[in-house]
PATI-786450 format. One line per 8 residues: number of its first residue (from 0); their letters; for each residue x, y, z of C-alpha. Coordinates in Angstrom, 2 decimals, padded with zeros to 5 digits. Layout:
// residues N
NUM = a = X/Y/Z  ...
This chain:
// residues 381
0 = driarllq = 097.86/106.29/099.10  098.86/109.92/099.57  100.65/109.85/096.21  097.52/108.35/094.64  095.39/111.19/095.98  097.80/113.75/094.51  097.79/111.97/091.16  093.99/111.76/091.11
8 = dtthgrpl = 093.81/115.51/091.68  093.35/117.50/088.48  096.28/119.75/089.45  099.16/117.43/088.63  102.32/118.96/090.16  105.70/119.08/088.44  107.51/116.80/090.96  104.92/114.11/090.30
16 = emaygpal = 105.19/114.63/086.55  108.97/114.27/086.74  108.49/110.92/088.45  105.48/109.51/086.62  105.06/111.46/083.40  101.75/113.07/082.41  098.76/111.91/084.43  096.50/109.78/082.24
24 = fsgevpgp = 093.71/109.22/084.73  093.53/112.47/086.71  090.07/113.16/088.09  089.40/109.45/088.67  086.51/108.99/091.10  087.93/107.71/094.40  087.25/104.04/095.01  088.70/101.73/097.63
32 = rpapyicr = 091.02/103.16/100.24  093.90/102.85/100.31  094.05/103.06/096.51  096.60/100.22/096.29  094.07/098.09/098.17  095.51/094.79/096.96  099.27/095.13/097.04  102.43/093.03/097.18
40 = vdgmvaed = 105.65/094.55/098.45  108.69/092.79/096.99  111.91/092.86/098.94  114.70/090.83/100.40  116.53/090.29/103.63  119.97/091.73/102.89  123.22/090.10/103.93  123.37/092.46/106.93
48 = gsyrilei = 119.94/091.27/108.14  117.98/094.39/107.18  114.81/094.18/105.08  114.80/096.31/101.92  111.87/097.00/099.59  112.88/096.72/095.93  109.53/096.98/094.14  105.88/097.68/094.90
56 = ntacpggv = 103.23/095.73/092.98  099.93/097.62/092.98  098.53/096.15/089.75  097.26/092.56/089.81  100.10/091.17/091.95  100.76/087.51/091.24  100.40/084.94/093.98  097.21/086.21/095.63
64 = mntgtasr = 095.73/082.70/095.30  098.72/080.43/094.61  100.67/081.57/097.66  098.01/080.33/100.05  097.54/077.08/098.12  101.27/076.30/098.07  101.71/077.11/101.75  098.72/075.01/102.81
72 = lwlehsar = 100.03/072.01/100.84  103.50/072.42/102.30  102.21/072.74/105.86  100.22/069.51/105.46  103.52/067.65/104.99  105.82/069.86/107.07  106.18/067.41/109.97  107.53/064.72/107.64
80 = llggrevt = 109.72/067.17/105.74  111.18/068.69/108.90  111.64/065.51/110.90  108.75/066.20/113.25  109.66/069.80/114.09  106.58/072.00/114.26  105.91/075.03/112.08  102.68/076.97/111.58
88 = aggqeivl = 101.15/079.52/109.23  101.75/082.04/111.99  098.55/084.02/111.48  098.98/084.50/107.73  095.41/085.15/106.65  096.18/084.42/103.00  097.17/080.89/104.07  094.52/080.29/106.72
96 = dpaclqkh = 091.57/081.44/104.59  091.39/080.42/100.88  088.82/083.20/100.29  090.91/085.90/101.98  091.24/088.02/098.83  087.57/087.92/097.88  086.36/088.64/101.43  088.54/091.74/101.68
104 = ilaeykrv = 087.35/093.04/098.29  083.65/092.43/098.93  083.89/093.97/102.40  085.54/097.13/101.03  082.89/097.41/098.30  080.16/097.21/100.93  081.93/099.72/103.19  082.15/102.29/100.39
112 = tqsaasgt = 078.74/101.75/098.73  076.69/100.50/101.71  075.40/097.68/099.49  076.43/094.21/098.38  078.01/093.73/094.95  075.84/091.82/092.49  077.68/091.81/089.15  081.36/091.02/089.75
120 = gvvnfggr = 084.19/089.78/087.61  087.86/089.34/086.89  088.97/091.52/083.98  091.95/090.94/081.70  092.81/091.79/078.10  093.52/089.50/075.20  094.03/086.49/077.47  097.13/088.00/079.09
128 = lsheadai = 097.75/087.41/082.80  095.13/084.68/082.94  096.91/082.79/085.74  094.84/082.73/088.93  091.91/084.43/087.16  089.60/081.42/087.34  090.55/080.72/090.95  089.68/084.31/091.85
136 = rrgfeelg = 086.36/084.03/089.98  085.47/080.78/091.76  086.24/082.40/095.10  083.73/085.15/094.42  081.08/082.60/093.41  081.68/080.52/096.54  080.82/083.62/098.56  077.55/084.04/096.67
144 = adaqiida = 078.58/086.68/094.11  077.75/086.28/090.43  081.19/086.40/088.82  082.72/085.96/085.38  085.99/086.52/083.54  085.68/089.54/081.24  087.89/090.85/078.47  088.26/094.60/079.06
152 = aslrydgt = 087.87/095.34/075.34  084.38/093.79/075.38  083.05/096.02/078.17  080.62/098.70/077.03  079.97/102.04/078.71  076.87/104.03/077.74  077.59/107.04/079.94  075.52/105.76/082.85
160 = kalagpgr = 076.51/102.16/083.43  079.10/099.56/082.46  077.87/096.41/080.73  079.67/093.11/080.25  076.92/091.78/078.01  073.25/092.38/077.21  071.59/093.49/080.44  074.56/092.50/082.58
168 = qidllysk = 075.65/095.49/084.66  079.00/095.35/086.41  079.47/096.65/089.96  082.93/095.36/090.87  085.96/094.19/088.92  089.29/092.71/089.97  091.91/093.64/087.40  094.36/091.22/085.79
176 = iyppdlad = 095.36/093.71/083.08  099.01/094.21/082.14  099.44/097.93/083.05  100.87/099.16/079.68  097.76/097.72/077.99  095.64/100.39/079.71  096.85/102.83/077.02  095.46/100.60/074.23
184 = prlgefcd = 092.59/102.41/072.43  090.51/099.22/072.57  090.26/099.71/076.35  088.87/103.22/076.00  085.34/102.44/077.20  086.65/100.34/080.07  088.95/103.14/081.26  086.26/105.81/080.86
192 = aavhgkfm = 083.83/103.80/082.96  086.49/103.23/085.61  087.47/106.92/085.76  083.82/107.90/086.22  083.30/105.32/088.97  080.70/103.24/087.13  082.12/100.15/088.82  084.60/099.71/091.65
200 = lfnplvaq = 087.93/098.59/090.28  090.51/096.78/092.38  092.86/098.43/092.14  091.93/101.88/090.76  093.63/102.99/087.55  095.93/105.36/089.44  097.38/102.37/091.30  097.70/100.22/088.19
208 = whlesnat = 099.22/102.84/085.91  101.20/105.17/088.18  101.88/103.59/091.57  102.86/100.28/089.94  105.79/102.05/088.31  109.25/101.71/089.80  109.14/105.51/089.80  107.23/105.19/093.08
216 = laflsdes = 110.35/104.04/094.90  112.37/106.80/093.20  109.76/109.30/094.34  110.06/108.10/097.94  113.86/107.86/097.83  114.64/111.14/096.07  114.04/114.11/098.37  114.09/116.50/095.42
224 = lsagllsp = 110.86/114.84/094.20  109.07/114.20/097.50  110.04/117.37/099.40  107.15/118.54/101.56  105.11/115.40/101.00  106.68/113.17/103.66  106.97/113.83/107.38  110.46/113.59/108.95
232 = gerdlare = 109.53/110.18/110.39  108.29/108.92/107.03  111.45/110.16/105.33  113.60/108.34/107.89  111.58/105.15/107.33  111.96/105.47/103.55  115.74/105.77/103.92  115.80/102.69/106.14
240 = iipwtriv = 113.78/100.29/103.99  114.16/101.59/100.40  117.55/101.40/098.69  118.81/104.53/096.94  116.69/104.84/093.76  116.67/107.53/091.07  114.86/108.16/087.78  117.51/107.87/085.04
248 = adrrtddp = 118.04/111.31/083.52  120.85/113.68/082.56  120.89/115.67/085.80  122.65/116.13/089.10  121.49/114.43/092.27  122.82/113.16/095.56  124.50/109.74/095.64  123.92/107.17/098.43
256 = sgdqvdll = 126.48/109.01/100.58  124.71/112.35/100.12  127.31/113.89/097.80  126.16/115.77/094.69  127.07/113.93/091.49  126.28/113.87/087.80  123.83/110.96/087.72  124.86/109.47/084.37
264 = dyidanre = 128.55/109.61/085.27  127.80/108.03/088.63  125.85/105.16/087.03  128.69/104.51/084.60  131.41/104.55/087.28  129.56/102.45/089.86  128.24/099.66/087.65  129.03/096.84/090.10
272 = hlvlkpcq = 126.87/098.37/092.83  123.81/099.28/090.76  120.79/097.83/088.96  118.91/099.38/086.01  115.18/098.68/085.80  112.41/099.77/083.43  109.76/101.80/085.24  107.04/099.61/083.77
280 = smrgdgvs = 107.87/095.93/083.52  106.85/092.56/084.88  108.59/089.23/085.39  112.00/090.88/085.77  112.09/091.73/082.06  114.66/094.33/081.04  116.54/094.38/084.38  120.33/094.81/084.14
288 = tgdntapr = 122.52/093.98/087.13  125.75/095.90/086.86  128.15/093.34/088.27  126.99/090.81/085.66  127.09/093.24/082.75  130.22/094.09/080.76  131.19/097.81/080.77  130.33/098.31/077.09
296 = ewraaird = 126.93/096.63/077.52  126.31/098.67/080.68  126.90/101.93/078.81  124.47/100.74/076.12  121.93/099.98/078.87  122.35/103.52/080.20  121.67/104.95/076.74  118.56/102.77/076.42
304 = alktphvv = 117.42/103.89/079.89  117.36/107.49/078.63  114.98/106.55/075.80  112.28/104.87/077.90  111.58/105.54/081.60  114.01/103.64/083.86  115.24/103.81/087.41  118.68/103.05/088.77
312 = qervrsqc = 118.79/101.39/092.16  121.47/100.52/094.67  122.19/096.80/094.46  121.00/094.82/097.50  122.54/091.40/097.94  120.14/088.98/099.55  120.71/086.18/101.96  120.78/082.65/100.55
320 = vvaarpgs = 118.80/079.49/101.17  119.34/075.89/100.15  116.42/074.82/097.98  115.55/071.99/095.61  115.63/072.71/091.92  112.22/072.19/090.30  112.15/068.96/088.33  115.45/067.42/089.40
328 = gelrrmrt = 115.13/067.98/093.14  118.84/068.80/093.26  119.69/070.92/096.31  121.35/074.20/095.37  122.32/077.39/097.16  120.07/080.20/095.90  119.45/083.88/096.44  116.05/084.58/097.93
336 = gldcfifg = 113.48/087.35/098.11  110.74/087.84/100.71  107.47/089.47/099.65  104.55/090.72/101.74  100.91/090.80/100.66  099.03/093.83/101.96  095.23/093.97/101.68  093.53/097.17/102.79
344 = grsvglha = 096.73/098.48/104.34  097.29/095.39/106.49  099.70/092.49/106.06  097.90/089.22/105.30  100.80/086.92/104.42  104.17/086.29/102.86  105.83/084.32/100.15  109.44/083.87/099.15
352 = rasendvi = 111.17/083.54/095.81  114.43/081.72/095.17  116.68/081.57/092.14  120.23/080.90/091.05  119.89/083.97/088.81  120.54/087.51/090.01  117.03/088.52/088.97  114.94/086.57/091.45
360 = niaqqgml = 111.67/086.10/089.58  109.53/083.04/088.97  109.49/083.87/085.26  113.31/084.04/085.27  113.84/080.39/086.25  112.95/081.18/089.85  110.49/079.42/092.11  107.94/080.12/094.81
368 = lpvacaaa = 108.67/079.08/098.37  106.13/078.93/101.21  106.79/080.93/104.36  106.07/079.33/107.71  106.71/080.34/111.31  108.82/078.33/113.75  109.89/078.77/117.35  113.20/080.57/117.79
376 = dmmrg = 114.80/077.63/119.58  113.99/075.34/116.64  115.64/077.78/114.26  118.77/077.85/116.40  118.82/074.06/116.23
């Protein structure tokens, strides 16, 4: 949230520009706080038992509805599946309350504006990212809000109010827009209205465009970018939970051991311990894991990473679970990730991903796993 405030300021500092590029939405009227109000932190429990954050999803994170649905279904049959051993949701609000997302959003709107939202909606663009959109809309309606699904290109802004149709003013929107699409000229009126605060957008543009980028983890990991912006305690925490991450560029930096190195040479020489990721991507697209990439292909990936914004990250090897393959039900040993949903700065639930691929993503032949809580003695058994 502190980074968001700096980015929303009209004086966009050089360290931030090195990490994020030019600010597109500086001067955006503050909305919900924290700015990444609906957030999913993606990580994994490493082989040594530590939890490491690999990505931060601050733009329309997937699973806000499906996670709770899957976990509730699984818990209904858990006694049979586990031979009578008891597990619970363990206080996961996203599992216990199907309207968890909508209640948090409507409550924050009321806190900021001191009024109830009347015109609400779920906004996407060109039909992209339509999964969960109708479930989110229905959740708003079940709480008494008038809600619809809106294409961002159809929204009109007359300088005073945002309209989703003749006479239909919009107060609140939940975004399901693919972040790179925000630069599309057809979304000009939508973005102008959002910047000027003519409706409350969850999440604000600064969270969807800038904070969503993998550059955020590089910003927190690289002391040359975040110097003076983190307290000593925050810096220690960042080192503990965020693997070494750098923006790919022809420059010198410190390696994971603290030694000064030429970054490009270091990436080339340490392929088996590194991952290259686009700064803006979804579904694991464009990710290269060094130990599964031939040296010649790795060097080509480095060259490509200099053309469009990328980060390089220390490889974290996750723990494994035994899970059933979708469709066949065949039990296989898979790598797993553990993700945390954070609404309004507070954890509301978890989900896990599992895959036989190195890139653990549901779109990369991965699958969603529910997370339940069990007594320690049962786990030892």
